[in-house]
C-alpha positions, 0 to 999 in steps of 0.5 A: 677112697683117698684122704689127703692131708692139706694145708689148713685154709681157715681163719683160725683167729675167728674160730679158736683164737690162739690155737696152737694146733691146726691140721686138715684132711680132705676127701673128694666125693661124687655126691653133688648134693652133699652139704656140711651138716650131712658130711659131718653126720656121716663122719660122726655117726658111723665110726670104725669099731677101733675108733669107738674103742679108743674113744671109749678108753679115752672117756673111761680114763678122763671122766675121773679127772673131771674132764668132759666126755662130750659137749652135751652140757654146753647145749647150743641153738644149733644142736648136736652131731654125735657128741659135738655141740654145733657152734655154727652152720651154713650149707658150706661150713659146719663148726663143732666143738667144745671147751674144757679145762685142759683144752678147747677144740673145734672141728670145721667141716667144709664142703666145696664144689669141685666140678660135678662133685664135692670136696670135703675138708675136715680141719681140727683146731686145738687150744691147750690151757695147761700142761695137762692139755699139752700132754693130752694133745701129744698122747692123742695126736697119733690117733687123731691122724688115723681117726680123722681120715677114717671118719672122712672116708665115711663121707665117701661111702 
């Protein structure tokens, strides 16, 4: 299935005030009953093996620096999806993410009707706090641009 990079269409000030990085990717799916929670669960639950290996490497390298390897410690009333605490949720939008010393991030998954099907858009917002956050973002950005479309393709499976 085809994933397109699209212009982000979110209120970044409300989701993560001051975010310095925002991107969005979209896929069309033929599932007319899909909601934001189920789309996010599909994206996160079944990651490609290469993406799992990259995340494991990231966690191995970041843990000694005292950086979070998941958002589980933040716990929210909306629960968790994979390693991400759910910040807010409606049938059309799920916002997940957490704050850390080096950066804060949000993953926004929007599901909108598109005729008889649904468009699923994954928007990422990042707010860096220091030089380490800016370097970290620069290093992971090429991988992010591969992982998010791969995760979105899982919604279409």
